[in-house]
N, C-alpha and C positions, 0 to 999 in steps of 0.2 A: 587880461588874456593876451597881452602883447607878446608873451612868450611864443605864440604861434607864428610870429613873423619869420622865424627860421624856415618855415615851410614855404612862405612866399619867396624868400631868398633862394631856396633850393630850386623851386620852379623856375625862377629867373635865370639862375646859373645853367640849368640843364637846357632850357629853351634857347638861350643865347649861344651856348656851346654847340648845340645841335645845328643851329642855323649857320654858325661859323663853318662847321664841317661841311655842310651842304654847299654853301657859297664858294668855298675854297677848293672843293673837290669835284663839283659837278658843273655842267653847262646849263644855262637856263633852258628849260624844256626837256632836259635829259631824264630818262626813266631807267630805274634799276630795280628789277624784280628781286624781292627778298624771300617771300614765302608764296604759297599758292593763293593767298588772299590779300597780300599787301606789297606795295612797291614804293620806292622813293621816286617822286616826280617833282622836280624842282620848278616851281612857278613863282611869279611875283604877283602879289594880290594888293591892288590899290584900294580895294573895297573893305568891307567889314566882314564879320563872321561869314565864313563859307563863300566869300566873294560877292556878297550882296552890296548894293548901293555904289558900285564902281562909277556910275554915271555922275556922281557928285564931284569927281575930280579932286583938285587940290583943296577945294572948300571942304570936301568930305574928310580929308586928312586933318584939317584944322578942327572940324567938328568932332571927329573921333578922338583926337588927342585931348581936347578940352573935356569931353565927357569922361574919358578914361581917367584923367587926372582928378576930376571932381569925385568920381566914384572911388578912386583910391583914397582920397582924403576922408570920405565918408566911411569907407571900410576900416581904416585905421582907427577912427574915432569910435566906431561900433565895436571893434576888437577891444579897445580900452575899457569899454563899459560892460563887457560880458563877464558872467560869473564863471567859476571853475566847473560848474555843472554843465556848461554849454560847449563841450569839447567838439562835438560833431559840427555844430554851427560855426565855431571858430576855425576848424579845419577847412570847411567850405569857403568861408570868407577869405582865408589865407590863400587858398588855391586861386580864387578869382583875382585877388590882388596881384599875385605873382604873374599870372597870365596877362592881366591888363597892362602891367608895367612892361612885360616882355614885348608885347605888340606895340606899345608906344615907342619903345626904344627903336624897334625896327623902322618905324616911320621916319626917324631922323637919320638912321644909318644907311638904309637900303633904298636906292632909287633905281627904277627900271630904266636901263640904258636905252631901250628902244623907244619908249613913250615918255621918258623923263618924268615919271610920276613916282612920288613917294609911296611906299606900301610895306607890306610884310612879306617875309619869305615863308611859303608853305611848301610842304614836301611829303606829307604822309597821305598815301592814296590807298584806300581799302576797297576790295571787291570780293564777290562770292565766286564767280566764275570769270573766265576771260572776257565774256561778253556782258557781264553784269557789274559794271562799275558803280560804286557810290559816287555820285557826280561831283562831290566836293573834295578838295585837297586841303589839308589843315596842318597845323604844327603843334608843338608841345604846349605852347601858351593857350591855344584854342582848346586843347584837350583838358588842361588844368581848369580853365574857365567852365567848361561843360561839366566836368566831374564836381567842381566846387558848387555849381548851381544845383546839381542833383543832390549833393549832400545837404545843402540848405533846405531844399524841398522835403527830403526825407526827414530831416530834423523837425521842420515845421509840422508835417503831417503826423509823425509817429512819436516824437520825443519831447516836444515843447512843453506839454502838460506835465510830463514826468519831471523835467528839469525845474519847472516852476514849483512843483511840490517839494522837491529836494531843497530848493533855495529857501522856502518858507520854514522848513524844519530846522 
């Protein structure tokens, strides 16, 4: 099922291109309203998912990169072993892989000029009303990871037994 790596590559391209556009066209901290529930909000995140664990500093970056690279190796090996009946699972793994690599690349490219810390570029800010902000700002890679994990969970709960029966037949 390595044929699903195109999806990882697509996520990586869209993620890196969107971050390039944000970094080259916005100032750090700048906000641009898009719709009534979403804005671009350029921030630099030295932490992990949704800004957590920023207190780890540079050691956090090393830990995050090592974990992401190990997970990426495991995901590619897992993809190699999947059967053709496990498409939803393969799509989920591919989204996670593309997102993980996208955020790893950021940690080498983007450094916060104020704090001199490596991190990722986040810029998607969602809210319901002007006073009801979702407290986290994220990026395309984070979205791909979240959607990928959701697909994997859906597969495991609803489709794994069906795929196993199809494989036996």
